Wavefront OBJ file of the C-alpha trace (Angstrom):
o trace
v -78.349 33.826 25.672
v -78.878 32.782 22.042
v -81.738 30.419 21.313
v -81.997 28.262 18.161
v -85.436 28.991 16.676
v -84.850 27.187 13.400
v -87.524 24.483 12.976
v -85.161 22.419 10.773
v -82.482 22.229 13.441
v -81.026 18.705 14.079
v -80.221 19.243 17.728
v -81.345 16.306 19.922
v -84.470 16.609 21.913
v -83.402 16.903 25.531
v -86.573 15.200 26.682
v -85.859 12.047 24.676
v -82.129 11.585 25.501
v -82.625 10.025 28.957
v -84.971 7.384 27.482
v -82.347 6.184 24.984
v -79.664 6.047 27.662
v -81.998 4.063 29.857
v -82.597 1.495 27.123
v -78.865 1.171 26.494
v -78.212 0.614 30.178
v -80.959 -2.027 30.369
v -79.554 -3.778 27.301
v -76.024 -3.696 28.727
v -77.320 -5.003 32.036
v -79.154 -7.806 30.255
v -76.002 -8.823 28.335
v -73.979 -8.788 31.526
v -76.564 -10.982 33.286
v -76.611 -13.395 30.348
v -72.829 -13.715 30.513
v -72.948 -14.408 34.234
v -75.697 -16.957 33.624
v -73.492 -18.605 30.994
v -70.698 -18.761 33.578
v -73.016 -20.581 35.963
v -73.999 -23.071 33.266
v -70.309 -23.620 32.479
v -69.620 -24.569 36.088
v -72.704 -26.783 36.285
v -71.629 -28.570 33.115
v -68.624 -29.917 35.030
v -70.896 -31.983 37.269
v -73.780 -32.794 34.924
v -73.993 -34.662 31.633
v -75.033 -31.666 29.510
v -73.422 -32.769 26.270
v -69.972 -32.730 24.735
v -67.775 -29.745 25.692
v -70.747 -27.816 27.129
v -68.536 -26.364 29.846
v -66.224 -24.791 27.278
v -69.162 -23.655 25.119
v -70.836 -21.661 27.899
v -67.536 -20.242 29.134
v -66.906 -18.767 25.679
v -70.354 -17.152 25.878
v -69.673 -15.900 29.401
v -67.380 -13.307 30.909
v -63.873 -12.713 29.603
v -62.086 -12.348 32.923
v -58.878 -14.248 33.689
v -59.798 -17.929 33.465
v -56.872 -18.857 35.679
v -58.662 -17.347 38.673
v -61.410 -19.961 38.308
v -59.146 -22.655 39.693
v -56.994 -25.499 38.434
v -59.786 -28.062 38.201
v -61.989 -25.806 36.096
v -59.159 -24.908 33.699
v -58.282 -28.583 33.239
v -61.883 -29.520 32.577
v -62.571 -26.783 29.965
v -59.269 -27.277 27.603
v -60.066 -30.720 26.406
v -57.669 -33.221 24.910
v -58.463 -32.452 21.263
v -57.722 -28.758 21.724
v -54.554 -29.616 23.658
v -53.280 -31.649 20.721
v -54.075 -28.802 18.319
v -52.147 -26.373 20.496
v -49.227 -28.778 20.782
v -49.054 -29.298 17.042
v -49.088 -25.522 16.534
v -46.251 -25.097 19.036
v -44.369 -27.932 17.345
v -44.642 -26.218 13.944
v -43.486 -22.882 15.362
v -40.434 -24.466 16.991
v -39.544 -26.204 13.726
v -39.856 -22.962 11.754
v -37.437 -21.280 14.138
v -35.123 -24.343 14.037
v -35.474 -24.957 17.768
v -35.263 -28.726 17.311
v -34.808 -29.533 20.994
v -38.076 -27.849 21.974
v -39.922 -29.270 18.957
v -38.850 -32.796 19.908
v -39.925 -32.240 23.513
v -43.383 -31.087 22.361
v -43.664 -33.929 19.823
v -43.328 -36.487 22.608
v -46.736 -35.404 23.931
v -48.748 -36.190 20.807
v -46.807 -38.692 18.694
v -48.887 -41.824 18.104
v -46.020 -44.267 17.600
v -43.932 -45.421 20.582
v -40.289 -46.365 20.415
v -39.394 -44.266 17.371
v -35.791 -44.032 16.141
v -34.708 -40.439 15.469
v -32.343 -40.152 12.528
v -30.629 -36.861 11.692
v -30.478 -35.579 8.116
v -28.369 -33.022 6.240
v -30.664 -30.144 7.206
v -30.246 -30.819 10.941
v -26.451 -31.220 10.719
v -24.628 -30.333 7.507
v -21.191 -31.685 8.436
v -20.843 -35.483 8.386
v -18.635 -35.481 11.476
v -21.076 -33.333 13.459
v -24.048 -35.415 12.327
v -22.355 -38.660 13.387
v -21.414 -37.225 16.781
v -24.953 -35.969 17.394
v -26.441 -39.291 16.260
v -24.207 -41.145 18.720
v -25.431 -38.877 21.508
v -29.076 -39.442 20.548
v -28.535 -43.214 20.423
v -26.773 -43.143 23.825
v -23.735 -44.837 22.331
v -21.443 -43.011 24.757
v -23.248 -44.492 27.737
v -21.993 -48.028 27.175
v -18.385 -46.860 26.755
v -18.146 -45.942 30.412
v -19.405 -49.308 31.631
v -17.144 -51.160 29.221
v -14.164 -49.133 30.432
v -14.850 -50.328 33.982
v -15.093 -53.941 32.825
v -11.793 -53.680 30.914
v -10.037 -52.105 33.873
v -11.182 -54.992 36.068
v -9.746 -57.381 33.436
v -13.203 -58.910 32.933
v -12.948 -60.773 36.237
v -15.728 -59.122 38.230
v -18.554 -58.371 35.804
v -17.891 -60.785 32.975
v -18.503 -64.513 32.769
v -15.867 -67.275 32.560
v -15.938 -69.541 29.541
v -16.653 -72.700 31.531
v -20.218 -73.033 32.845
v -20.577 -76.782 32.931
v -18.954 -77.014 36.355
v -21.995 -75.296 37.834
v -20.107 -73.152 40.320
v -16.980 -71.130 40.801
v -15.911 -69.578 44.083
v -14.228 -66.683 42.318
v -17.152 -65.854 40.034
v -19.642 -63.235 41.246
v -22.497 -64.850 39.297
v -22.236 -68.146 41.163
v -22.228 -66.349 44.499
v -25.953 -65.829 43.911
v -28.708 -68.405 44.080
v -31.664 -69.236 41.795
v -33.219 -65.987 40.518
v -30.186 -64.088 41.757
v -28.038 -65.801 39.121
v -30.517 -64.863 36.394
v -30.454 -61.228 37.554
v -26.650 -61.194 37.679
v -26.316 -62.459 34.103
v -29.089 -60.136 32.886
v -27.132 -57.193 34.334
v -24.450 -57.911 31.724
v -26.973 -56.568 29.246
v -27.060 -53.272 31.139
v -23.249 -53.057 31.085
v -23.193 -53.676 27.318
v -26.358 -51.680 26.598
v -26.704 -50.935 22.846
v -23.259 -52.430 22.161
v -24.362 -55.264 19.882
v -20.956 -56.356 18.601
v -19.051 -57.021 21.816
v -22.102 -57.302 24.087
v -23.755 -60.222 22.311
v -20.422 -62.004 21.919
v -19.876 -61.774 25.667
v -23.390 -63.002 26.510
v -23.299 -65.816 23.954
v -21.229 -68.052 26.258
v -23.987 -68.019 28.863
v -26.537 -69.457 26.448
v -24.793 -72.855 26.584
v -24.714 -73.199 30.359
v -26.154 -76.254 32.128
v -27.811 -73.918 34.650
v -31.285 -72.854 33.451
v -31.199 -69.689 35.557
v -28.035 -68.531 33.796
v -29.553 -69.267 30.380
v -32.708 -67.335 31.286
v -30.616 -64.376 32.471
v -28.603 -64.459 29.251
v -31.802 -64.357 27.173
v -32.953 -61.300 29.114
v -29.529 -59.732 28.601
v -29.839 -60.190 24.824
v -33.126 -58.285 24.896
v -31.636 -55.483 27.006
v -28.557 -55.064 24.781
v -30.667 -54.831 21.618
v -33.498 -52.715 23.095
v -34.562 -50.158 20.495
v -31.644 -51.014 18.186
v -32.310 -50.770 14.458
v -30.398 -53.587 12.726
v -31.151 -55.292 9.428
v -30.047 -58.710 10.747
v -32.414 -58.584 13.765
v -30.067 -60.440 16.147
v -32.570 -60.481 19.033
v -35.228 -62.308 17.030
v -32.681 -64.767 15.651
v -31.227 -65.597 19.077
v -34.351 -65.588 21.242
v -37.160 -67.001 19.129
v -35.970 -70.598 19.322
v -36.053 -70.547 23.135
v -39.715 -69.470 23.431
v -40.905 -73.082 23.091
v -38.385 -74.771 25.379
v -39.634 -77.167 28.030
v -38.193 -75.284 30.992
v -40.505 -72.474 32.173
v -37.674 -70.233 33.366
v -35.941 -70.322 29.979
v -39.208 -69.663 28.134
v -39.952 -66.611 30.269
v -36.413 -65.275 29.760
v -36.740 -65.553 25.975
v -40.269 -64.099 25.863
v -39.406 -61.114 28.059
v -36.186 -60.598 26.115
v -38.210 -60.258 22.920
v -40.615 -57.873 24.616
v -37.781 -55.618 25.778
v -35.890 -55.771 22.475
v -38.916 -54.851 20.341
v -40.781 -52.579 22.785
v -42.912 -50.089 20.841
v -42.050 -51.625 17.444
v -45.517 -53.175 16.779
v -43.761 -55.963 14.899
v -46.540 -58.087 13.371
v -44.401 -61.205 12.958
v -43.526 -61.195 16.657
v -47.141 -60.522 17.624
v -48.383 -63.583 15.747
v -45.683 -65.789 17.257
v -46.325 -64.745 20.870
v -50.105 -64.812 20.418
v -49.874 -68.528 19.612
v -48.444 -69.079 23.094
v -51.461 -67.330 24.630
v -53.871 -69.459 22.613
v -52.204 -72.737 23.641
v -54.299 -74.346 26.386
v -51.213 -76.150 27.799
v -49.268 -72.946 28.436
v -48.407 -72.584 32.170
v -49.946 -69.567 33.884
v -46.555 -67.926 34.574
v -45.571 -68.157 30.890
v -49.022 -66.852 29.963
v -48.631 -63.781 32.183
v -45.183 -62.788 30.933
v -46.186 -63.386 27.310
v -49.062 -60.939 27.786
v -46.685 -58.327 29.242
v -44.269 -58.770 26.311
v -47.085 -58.301 23.819
v -48.183 -55.217 25.744
v -44.660 -53.802 25.466
v -44.327 -54.572 21.748
v -47.741 -53.077 20.905
v -47.755 -50.336 23.551
v -50.179 -47.524 22.692
v -51.414 -49.325 19.563
v -55.032 -50.026 20.715
v -54.689 -53.397 18.967
v -58.214 -54.869 18.930
v -57.090 -58.464 18.439
v -54.809 -58.413 21.479
v -57.411 -56.519 23.490
v -59.941 -59.279 22.897
v -57.342 -61.962 23.650
v -56.466 -60.423 27.037
v -60.152 -59.998 27.949
v -60.927 -63.611 27.001
v -58.060 -64.824 29.188
v -59.453 -62.865 32.125
v -62.903 -64.382 31.539
v -61.507 -67.873 32.083
v -60.449 -67.152 35.650
v -62.597 -67.170 38.780
v -63.358 -64.268 41.082
v -60.372 -65.042 43.294
v -58.007 -65.219 40.313
v -56.412 -61.848 41.146
v -55.127 -63.328 44.381
v -52.486 -64.871 42.111
v -50.047 -62.042 41.456
v -49.236 -63.451 38.001
v -52.831 -63.035 36.794
v -52.589 -59.321 37.618
v -50.205 -58.978 34.679
v -53.143 -59.455 32.284
v -54.859 -56.144 33.186
v -51.444 -54.445 33.024
v -50.906 -55.828 29.509
v -54.359 -54.584 28.532
v -53.564 -51.144 29.902
v -50.273 -50.967 27.959
v -52.215 -51.260 24.697
v -53.978 -47.985 25.554
v -51.040 -46.043 27.001
v -51.742 -42.368 26.301
v -54.920 -43.179 24.336
v -57.625 -41.776 26.598
v -60.227 -41.382 23.843
v -59.842 -44.953 22.594
v -59.896 -46.511 26.052
v -63.489 -45.497 26.867
v -65.108 -48.313 24.894
v -62.901 -50.895 26.579
v -63.634 -49.374 29.974
v -67.389 -49.675 29.355
v -66.938 -53.326 28.366
v -65.453 -54.210 31.757
v -68.929 -54.555 33.297
v -68.944 -58.217 32.204
v -66.495 -59.010 35.027
v -67.246 -59.358 38.714
v -66.710 -56.307 40.909
v -63.223 -57.249 42.078
v -61.757 -57.841 38.610
v -63.684 -54.922 37.097
v -62.312 -52.424 39.595
v -58.734 -53.651 39.231
v -58.894 -53.517 35.413
v -60.566 -50.100 35.429
v -57.864 -48.622 37.673
v -55.034 -49.956 35.481
v -56.732 -48.819 32.264
v -57.444 -45.308 33.538
v -53.967 -44.878 34.961
v -52.164 -45.771 31.734
v -54.635 -44.269 29.245
v -54.550 -40.880 30.989
v -50.894 -40.999 32.092
v -49.293 -37.555 32.004
v -52.505 -35.721 31.077
v -53.295 -34.168 34.459
v -56.976 -34.980 33.868
v -58.769 -33.868 37.043
v -61.785 -36.126 36.494
v -59.619 -39.246 36.304
v -57.630 -38.257 39.389
v -60.888 -37.818 41.302
v -62.105 -41.259 40.197
v -58.838 -42.829 41.383
v -59.053 -40.929 44.669
v -62.566 -42.271 45.221
v -61.243 -45.793 44.662
v -58.712 -45.155 47.442
v -61.213 -43.453 49.761
v -63.907 -46.158 49.572
v -63.406 -48.570 52.473
v -60.018 -46.981 53.031
v -58.905 -49.432 55.721
v -60.072 -52.616 53.977
v -56.902 -53.167 51.906
v -58.780 -53.697 48.653
v -56.565 -55.086 45.880
v -57.191 -52.204 43.464
v -56.248 -49.471 45.942
v -52.473 -49.850 45.576
v -52.569 -49.460 41.769
v -54.990 -46.526 42.219
v -52.386 -44.694 44.308
v -49.755 -45.193 41.582
v -52.367 -44.134 39.013
v -52.827 -40.788 40.758
v -49.088 -40.187 40.330
v -49.075 -41.272 36.676
v -51.993 -39.030 35.707
v -51.033 -36.074 37.897
v -47.385 -35.708 36.852
v -48.285 -33.360 33.958
v -47.333 -30.054 35.569
v -46.380 -28.426 38.863
v -49.840 -27.522 40.188
v -51.181 -31.016 39.531
v -48.123 -32.539 41.214
v -48.655 -30.458 44.357
v -52.340 -31.434 44.466
v -51.455 -35.123 44.119
v -48.820 -34.896 46.872
v -51.369 -33.425 49.289
v -53.818 -36.228 48.496
v -51.135 -38.880 48.995
v -50.210 -37.457 52.393
v -53.830 -37.929 53.519
v -53.857 -41.516 52.219
v -50.598 -42.174 54.030
v -52.176 -41.075 57.290
v -55.517 -42.854 57.004
v -55.006 -45.594 54.400
v -54.671 -49.337 54.788
v -51.580 -51.446 54.168
v -51.908 -51.665 50.377
v -52.256 -47.889 50.148
v -49.327 -47.130 52.490
v -47.020 -49.450 50.531
v -47.796 -47.668 47.272
v -47.568 -44.063 48.523
v -43.712 -43.882 48.662
v -43.413 -45.104 45.065
v -46.097 -42.645 43.955
v -44.188 -39.788 45.581
v -41.035 -40.925 43.782
v -42.811 -40.961 40.421
v -44.204 -37.467 40.973
v -40.832 -35.952 41.861
v -38.236 -37.756 39.743
v -34.974 -35.748 39.926
v -36.910 -33.097 41.869
v -36.094 -33.405 45.601
v -38.918 -31.304 47.070
v -38.264 -30.692 50.737
v -41.650 -31.966 51.968
v -41.413 -35.120 49.847
v -37.827 -35.749 50.907
v -38.736 -35.474 54.595
v -41.746 -37.776 54.164
v -39.656 -40.424 52.417
v -36.939 -40.116 55.047
v -39.515 -40.877 57.743
v -40.987 -43.782 55.769
v -37.547 -45.295 55.133
v -37.534 -46.317 58.824
v -41.093 -47.695 58.756
v -41.760 -50.966 60.570
v -43.325 -52.415 57.395
v -40.430 -53.710 55.283
v -42.153 -53.072 51.952
v -42.942 -49.466 52.906
v -39.341 -48.792 53.930
v -37.879 -50.401 50.778
v -40.256 -48.412 48.578
v -39.233 -45.221 50.385
v -35.527 -45.969 49.886
v -36.062 -46.570 46.158
v -38.021 -43.315 45.905
v -35.246 -41.379 47.654
v -33.039 -42.517 44.792
v -35.661 -41.471 42.247
v -36.126 -37.931 43.566
v -32.377 -37.437 43.947
v -31.355 -38.976 40.601
v -28.837 -36.733 38.859
v -29.205 -33.895 41.384
v -26.106 -34.498 43.533
v -28.311 -33.586 46.506
v -26.167 -33.681 49.631
v -29.020 -34.257 52.081
v -30.301 -37.294 50.192
v -26.767 -38.679 49.889
v -26.364 -38.393 53.680
v -29.746 -40.071 54.215
v -28.709 -43.013 52.050
v -25.381 -43.367 53.874
v -27.189 -43.336 57.215
v -29.628 -45.955 55.936
v -26.712 -48.228 55.026
v -25.644 -48.208 58.673
v -29.238 -48.513 59.922
v -29.965 -51.595 57.778
v -26.538 -53.180 58.161
v -26.995 -56.920 57.741
v -30.337 -56.715 55.929
v -29.487 -57.565 52.324
v -32.843 -56.472 50.912
v -32.336 -52.881 52.019
v -28.673 -52.405 51.062
v -27.509 -50.864 47.802
v -25.151 -52.214 45.113
v -21.668 -50.899 44.640
v -21.226 -47.778 42.523
v -18.542 -47.003 39.953
v -16.369 -43.907 39.567
v -15.211 -42.998 36.075
v -13.137 -39.945 35.126
v -13.209 -38.464 31.615
v -11.620 -35.557 29.777
v -13.383 -32.717 27.976
v -14.009 -35.034 25.005
v -15.657 -37.648 27.238
v -12.717 -40.040 26.804
v -11.803 -42.062 29.927
v -8.566 -40.944 31.601
v -6.789 -42.610 34.571
v -6.709 -40.515 37.752
v -5.413 -41.419 41.233
v -8.191 -41.466 43.843
v -8.444 -42.418 47.508
v -11.254 -44.862 48.306
v -12.313 -45.450 51.891
v -15.101 -45.187 54.434
v -17.092 -41.965 54.121
v -16.634 -39.395 56.909
v -19.124 -36.642 57.734
v -17.118 -33.363 57.555
v -20.027 -30.907 57.654
v -19.177 -27.783 59.755
v -15.620 -28.994 60.469
v -12.883 -26.386 60.245
v -10.099 -26.465 57.673
v -9.917 -29.116 54.951
v -10.485 -32.439 56.756
v -10.322 -35.779 54.989
v -13.671 -36.958 53.638
v -12.587 -40.617 53.798
v -10.815 -42.747 56.382
v -8.938 -46.044 56.120
v -8.481 -45.339 52.436
v -6.519 -47.069 49.701
v -5.236 -45.371 46.550
v -6.466 -46.640 43.183
v -6.448 -45.533 39.578
v -9.857 -44.857 38.026
v -12.160 -46.429 37.069
v -12.979 -48.019 40.423
v -15.924 -49.772 42.059
v -17.240 -48.210 45.286
v -18.796 -50.443 47.905
v -21.653 -49.574 50.234
v -20.644 -46.761 52.613
v -17.488 -45.903 50.629
v -16.486 -42.585 49.103
v -13.754 -41.540 46.679
v -11.712 -38.325 46.599
v -8.990 -37.167 44.238
v -5.520 -38.176 45.455
v -3.865 -35.131 43.917
v -4.208 -31.452 44.699
v -4.341 -30.623 40.976
l 1 2 3 4 5 6 7 8 9 10 11 12 13 14 15 16 17 18 19 20 21 22 23 24 25 26 27 28 29 30 31 32 33 34 35 36 37 38 39 40 41 42 43 44 45 46 47 48 49 50 51 52 53 54 55 56 57 58 59 60 61 62 63 64 65 66 67 68 69 70 71 72 73 74 75 76 77 78 79 80 81 82 83 84 85 86 87 88 89 90 91 92 93 94 95 96 97 98 99 100 101 102 103 104 105 106 107 108 109 110 111 112 113 114 115 116 117 118 119 120 121 122 123 124 125 126 127 128 129 130 131 132 133 134 135 136 137 138 139 140 141 142 143 144 145 146 147 148 149 150 151 152 153 154 155 156 157 158 159 160 161 162 163 164 165 166 167 168 169 170 171 172 173 174 175 176 177 178 179 180 181 182 183 184 185 186 187 188 189 190 191 192 193 194 195 196 197 198 199 200 201 202 203 204 205 206 207 208 209 210 211 212 213 214 215 216 217 218 219 220 221 222 223 224 225 226 227 228 229 230 231 232 233 234 235 236 237 238 239 240 241 242 243 244 245 246 247 248 249 250 251 252 253 254 255 256 257 258 259 260 261 262 263 264 265 266 267 268 269 270 271 272 273 274 275 276 277 278 279 280 281 282 283 284 285 286 287 288 289 290 291 292 293 294 295 296 297 298 299 300 301 302 303 304 305 306 307 308 309 310 311 312 313 314 315 316 317 318 319 320 321 322 323 324 325 326 327 328 329 330 331 332 333 334 335 336 337 338 339 340 341 342 343 344 345 346 347 348 349 350 351 352 353 354 355 356 357 358 359 360 361 362 363 364 365 366 367 368 369 370 371 372 373 374 375 376 377 378 379 380 381 382 383 384 385 386 387 388 389 390 391 392 393 394 395 396 397 398 399 400 401 402 403 404 405 406 407 408 409 410 411 412 413 414 415 416 417 418 419 420 421 422 423 424 425 426 427 428 429 430 431 432 433 434 435 436 437 438 439 440 441 442 443 444 445 446 447 448 449 450 451 452 453 454 455 456 457 458 459 460 461 462 463 464 465 466 467 468 469 470 471 472 473 474 475 476 477 478 479 480 481 482 483 484 485 486 487 488 489 490 491 492 493 494 495 496 497 498 499 500 501 502 503 504 505 506 507 508 509 510 511 512 513 514 515 516 517 518 519 520 521 522 523 524 525 526 527 528 529 530 531 532 533 534 535 536 537 538 539 540 541 542 543 544 545 546 547 548 549 550 551 552 553 554 555 556 557 558 559 560 561 562 563 564 565 566 567 568 569 570 571 572 573 574 575
């Protein structure tokens, strides 16, 4: 065996090698322990006030394993709002660069500061004038009103339009006068939905109602004007011109109709002129409390998400004037809602206002805090806020505290961000449904509907089906509405059968029954075409052999047609 006897040799000393390796191992072990210690501090930072973003800071210093395995709550706590916005803006830019305008618009909705924006296409988005106009009509929902107007024309304006003579006060053949008091106002206001965004013919049709001797009809017409012009960009501002003069009328019903019409028409516009005008109503000491409440809501709609300091102080001052039992009046509860609308989606800006609520008594403070949190953090999935709202529901769970109902809806508003958060919220709501008081139980069906709009989850559908037969009328009505919400646009057969069964179950109870539906047939260019259809009582043909009739006692009509409760339509031809 050859041995190196050269004294200048650079071969390592075998006796020293183990010592170096030992030091390296100790150093590596120390770094690993420090990372694990940083992980512990990151978790502790979730429950302790250790400074801003300390949880994220220590996680970055800790281990690099899959953060998703740490759980949903931890992930939500450590990617704070500011970083979320940065990521969204980056995604928005990438989508724009690749000309994926649909995805870029969807992302932009999460961080845009201005509500109620009007999207206008330019030459870069659509080069051809014809294509650009067609796309703009789709964006503005112009096609939507055509279908409703086609139904009205087919019915020769006798069912859903108003006769020219209102002075008589009643008409046996007129569907509006078949209603009473607020029902008449709602019937006339629905004309605005039929003529939605159709300013030319819609306003001309509603104009006749403004000269009626019946104040309920006038109030409904004022609401209809606001609905027709909602979000419409027009240099003549027809809504302001028609409605502003009615805001100071002597009749309370007419004033509320005009004020709410303005709020709907200019929602999200932050129109300063309108803000000054409506604010004068709030500052008038002679203003009735019902007018005061609806004026606050209208201002909240117009300046939604604006964090307007002047309106914030006005709403708070109005709340200060009322006693501890003021919230027993349902109208006064609109003031905290109006305050919350100012901070919709503005979680960072709402903190100062939330801290200021300590000036109120416990009852008002809790109610205001729930509303503010729910709207400021709506759609964020913020785990901390959901836990606060859950604690509000869990404290004295059977006492029916006033703030507990809004807290249940708040859980749905905050938790609807993504699928995992939705599932967590649904599980919490099921517990509240089992152990909660009356206020909580009445809000749970609506919360489930908000969480699963157009998403008929089997467990939610079954829960709502059970609640739709609840002995409490408000619980059952809320469940029926939510069945419609989760099945909207899905053509879900099970939900359709549930609703048909509920029509028979609640036969004779007007509050639980549904309105008539319309059937409209169109060609490939979305132009209405007449088609023969059979309309009759719906028949359950599930599991029946052959091709049985789906309707019985039918009559043959040409579309468009109106379907009554419990009716179904089928094509009259085999084509």
